[in-house]
Every structure is written in structure tokens, then in C-alpha cells.
Phi, psi and omega in degrees: 000318179295320179296319179295320179295320178295318178300316180295323178297319178294324178298317188274353178297131184290133178246121178291141176086005175082195182270001175079350183264343183075004181270159176291155182281316182267156170117339180272080187296132183236063184220144172205169184255136175203160176263106182198164174290141183241138175269336175227153181212159179213150175263016185249036183300333179297338179297324179296322178295321178297319179292321177298318178297316179299322180291318179299322180276357183056042181294319180299318178297319179298317181295312183293331180285335187252324186263124180237111178240319185256147170279324177227155182251106186234077351260359194279138170273168177301321180295327178299316180293315182297312181292325178299315178294318180295318180293325177298315177296321179299327182266013175100003179290146181237352181206172181298325182299334180292345176298328181294329176299319179289322180296328183270005182257100184297322179297322179296315179296319178296322180300320182273351183068031183249137175295318176198169178232160183301142178276170183303321181294315179295319179295322178295321177297320177299316180296323179293329178284343186279111181248185184303317179301321179292325176298318181293318180289327175296318178298321177297320179295318179295319179298320179299318177290323181298318181297325177299322177293316180300323183294346177277354185275168179285163180302329180296335180300330186267009179297317181205138172252118178262112184251125185239138179246144177200156174252149179223140181269129182239115179284155173217144178273353181276150182250348186244013179290144180296131175083355181289145181197175179279135175275176180294344176270359181087008179273146180267115182171214184239165179226072184291151174265130182241123176247122184236155169264109192293330182297327181246345182079005183280149179274117179276323180215140175225108185247115180282139180219162178296154184297340183261011181275148179289157186300321189278353187300124179079000185291323183299316179298318181290323174302315181300317180295320181290325175299312180298317179299313183291323178293319177298326180285341177116006177293134185275328178227152181227129179244123177262136181226150176183165179277193188297338180289345186252009178280078185269094188297338180294341185247351188296315180298318181297318178293318181298322183291344178291341173090326183250004181251129171238164181211149175228102179238143172289159179220125182292137175273091182283169178299324180294316179296320179298318179296315181297323179293319180295331183277353179292143177292160183300323183286355177278348182262144174212157181288136176259096184282149174274124182292130180289154177289334179205168182254131179260122178233161180248132179232152177264124184238135176268126180251124179249122180253124181237138173053046178162185181250173179235122183292157176096201185285356176259011185293145181209155176260356182272128176289151176058029179281148180239132182233144170253120179223155178262134178234148172277121182240135180269122174251107177274128181297144179298134180295149178290149174294155181252149180254142174217155179234141179227149180268167174303149182291128177080162177290158179258124180279128181280136177265174184284336181200169177082184183240144171229142185259133175236164185231129166270145180249125176252125188234148170261143181293334178200168178295137180261150177275339177245162177294134181248130175240148177207138177277149175222152176202146172287146186217142173242005183294130172087000180271139182293316176243074186285139172292160181259119177305146183075307180292318185254331178205161180268114180300146179212154175202165180167198181232130174262139179238124176256115174285157177308128181101340179273144182228358184210141177221150178251140176242111180279142175224137180266129176259130182260131178274156175204178181252015179286133168282119186206167176287163171300139187239158183230149164210173184218169172250124186248129176262150179202164172050059178283154172238136181063025176199167176240159179269129174255307175235100188271351184224133174237134183262142175236130180258126174259112181273139181275135180251011182264132180230179181212161175203149180276152358295143190233142170237118180263130174244112179289140181184177176260173181294340184257352185270155182289155180247138183288120173047234181263014182296157172268142182253146177211149179251242182254027183297127174294155182306131180233119183296329178292318178283332178084016178195172177140175180283126185263342181200160176075034182287338185297311182269003184277138170210151177244127185232151175253111182290340177082358178227156180095175183279158175304140184100337179240342182278336179259135183221152170260127180246132181201142172282330180191102180218159180235147181231144181225146175235134172281118181220156172295151178298146179153190181267135180225154172246119184253130176244125181237131178255125179251151174142172186206134183290338188238349187221143174275146180226137183235158173054054178262135181225148175233141171252125180254113185053040177086349181268119182287135178255160181302141179288156178215165179225153177228148175270184178296129179060030175246134183233133181234131177251129178241142179247136183227130174273139185210149174250126179256124182238357183242013177083002178215131175271117184249133176237130178241121180257135186215130172272129185265011180111193182102203184286311182263139186269003190237154164268135180248114181246125179259338180188156176226133175226145176204157178200171179295145174274000000 
């Protein structure tokens, strides 16, 4: 026992400068099952499974790539703190002090493969540093991992996402917590908003609020985020649900117009609504009949009995007797034909310029006896890497008409080529509002694969899909870093935009504007010379700075239609050349970058 206590003391002793490896503290699970005598044991074996799942989904990587709280990791990363808090709750913890129970449990630390975990004081400091931007980026990291789990499900899983909102009252015994207040029931506590996916029971959003806030407050914004998340994941229809507190009429039309969103909300019968209903004239009311599942009709059938009798009230001893009797016969109406849409087989490879035509096929399950109409439109709603209308394809919409006997129609769509290095992109053809038919598969996805690549020495020309590209340069827009492509924006995508000023020569008319963004290139380790051109044909920019591999360079400013090129020597030792652009204040809030070039020294 004394030896174990000494070992634990050495583990928890604070080490300046971290563990020296640069690796995360949590996540290296060191557990397996065997039949043997044990010197230590724990009843928290499920924690190892939770960490294994997080590792499989690369949750820690997602958190560390998106959430920035610390300048240095001594030794804990942001993901270590988040997982430490989550695992404590998973193991029954209810407050920060319970973290110390886990820290003092050697079997628990061995189970996680961790030298030590953050103590309550360190975890509290982390929580105090955690503000709204970090909460939003943490939610984005969790969503990225969540989508990976969804992608393992069968196609039927994506038929419909039922998203439900509700408020719940949470009491607290503390009197000085931030935001605590009395609820409408007189309880002292909080009133968090909970958004769940009913099919799986998982919580999509959990927004803490003061105890005196109404249930629906902030629900519309969270519904919008969940709709976007589910559409990007591939759900074809989305149903929003909530009680009478969530019938937010200001948003209903907007959701309905999206075409794939439906909602079921309760609505309070107020005194005004009751009065208006009573004041309606008698002829404004009509019976709302319930449609029957089938139609019952009566037919006359002739029954011929030969060489024998017929039991029941039609029995007879006479051979070959004929009777006319009425029977109730059920006639079920013939089901309507179903419509489905399919994309061309395989992805479409994008060319460097010009247009190529592809065809979506809209089919009826069988010949219809009546004319069938259905609306169609190209759509980018809900795709994670959505193509850009006009830049990547020509939007189209219209109405298809199937005459009796027809079962198939083609919808042509033009794909536009460009020289932008970008991820593979998607868009779809969406069917809606059929007549004399029902929808079976209303959306077909088409993948446009990018055929543009790069190699050093490299010249990057920022631009849009429609703007000209300088010489043999490679073009790129706002593409997030892609390990397959080997380059892209690694941070600061929110404020980033690429614009075409429309004047000047190719290479100078298109610019990337950002208050603070980072760009990375996968390159072999070695010495490089990087040339960056700053400037803008129409706007002056001041106090612009770049960090090359973490080293800050002198700030500079440019006037209207003034361009400055700076060259920086750099050594790359981690396989990626990183550039961080930052506006330091002043009149203009952006850094203006027109091009980047680099090559071996």
C-alpha cells in the first residue's frame, strides 16, 4: 500500500514543461481482458470503452483542431480536459471535486493508460477560460464525430430525422451560481433547453438558461443548426416537434418553404382565438371527415350449386339450383404509382473549363392511367461539401409531365469546369408536389470529383470558380484543409472569404480577405522560400501580419491598388508548412492576400 501511494504521488507531481512528448494525456487506452490474479481492480471498466469509442471517432483530434483555449499544453490538451470531465460524469461524478476521486484511483488511471488526469483546480481554471466561442467549436467537433456514427447506419436510418425540443427545470442548492433564478414553479435553479433526435434518444443540443426563461427561448436557432446538421448527414426529411411553448409562428413559413422540413407543434387556444372562432358564420364550418382505409361496395353474385347442397341459409336439397343473393365485397383502390429519381452512375469528373451535360432520370414504378406531374429543382441544401450554383453547375427547375403509358423522363444539368483545387462536391435533384403519384425517392445525389492537383514549386492564385487564373498557377478558394489534397485553410474559416474585384490582371484581381486565418501545405521536411503577395485593387489595408511556421514577421500596410510581395525563408520539420494571417487592428479589419508561392531553397 505504501509503495502504491508513493507511485501515485510521483504521478501527480506537477512537471513544468509538460511530458515532453507533445502527445495528449488521455486516449492511450491500456486495457484488455484476461483471467489472472489482480493486484488492483476497478468497477469503472466502461470508461475504457468510452475512450476507445472516442479514439475510433477521432474525437480528441476534432476537439484539438477546433477548440483553442491554451497557448501551450503543460501537459494537458483541450481534449484531455473535455474527456476528463465527460468521463467523470460517466463514472457518476456530479461536481468538479469528484475529479479527485478519479485521480486517486490507480486502477482507473491504468485503465485509461494515463499518467495522471487534471485535478479539480486545473479543471475549474479550464472551465473559466471556456467562453461561448469555445462552446460553439466544441459542439462542431462533437457533431463531426456524431456524423461518423450516423454514417455506419443503414439507408433506412436516413429516411427521416425527428427532432424534438423541450425545456427542463433543474434545481440547485447553490445561491451564487451565475444565471441561477426562480422558475415559474418557484424552484431555484436553471431551465436548460434540450434538443434531441427521437429515433436514437441522443441529445443534439443542450443550452443552459436561467431558471426564469421561457421554454422556447433560443429554440429556433438551435432547430436551424440541427436541421443543417441532419441534412449534411444525409437525412431526406426532417420533422420538428414540440409542445405549445414551441409554436413559433415567426419561423413556420421559413421552415415550410425549405421543402424537406415538417413540424408538429401544439398551439394554445387563447381567449382571442376562442372568440374569433365563435364569431365565424355558420357557413364557414364544415365537417372534416376521416378518410376510410378502403371503400365498401355491394355487388350481386349468382351462386350455382351443383350435385350437392350449400350450408347455411342458402342450403338446398335441389341439385343445380341457382340463387341470387347480395354480398358485401371490399374493393381496395389501386395504389398510386411511385416516383423516384436517380443520378448518373458514378461520380462526374470535373474538367478545367467549359460545360458538360449530365442527365438525372425520373422514373414511375408503373404506367399510370392518369397524367402524372411532378416538380423538380437542383438543390444544395444539407450537403456537407455542397457544390456552388452557377460556379459548379447551372441551376435548373421545372415540371415533368408523364402521359399515360410513359414511365421515364430525363432532366439535363450542365456541369461547369474550373481550375480551383477543391474537395469533391455534391448537389442533388429534388422532386416535390406530385399529382396522381407518390414520392418514393425524392432526392438523388451527384458527386463532382475534382481533377486539379498541385506540386511544389507552387504558385497559389486565390479566386472563385468563374474568375481567371494567372498562367500555370493553381487556384484555391475557401476550401478547408483536406489531408487528401494536402493543403487548405486550417483555421479561421468563419471570417474568411475570397472575392473577385473584377479589375486588374489575373493573379491580382482575386483576393482572400480574413481577420485571422491559417493555411497549410503538406510538404517534405526541408528548407523553403515562401513568397506572399499582399494588396487589394479597390481597398487599403493596414497592420497586416503573417506568421510563418509560428514565427511572426513584421506587419505591413497597402494602399488602394498597391501590392507588396514579401519573401520568407523557413525550415519545415513536421511535414506541413503553416502560415497564419492576422489583422492587428487599425482602420481596415482584414488581411488581403492575392497569392502565395513557395519552392525549395
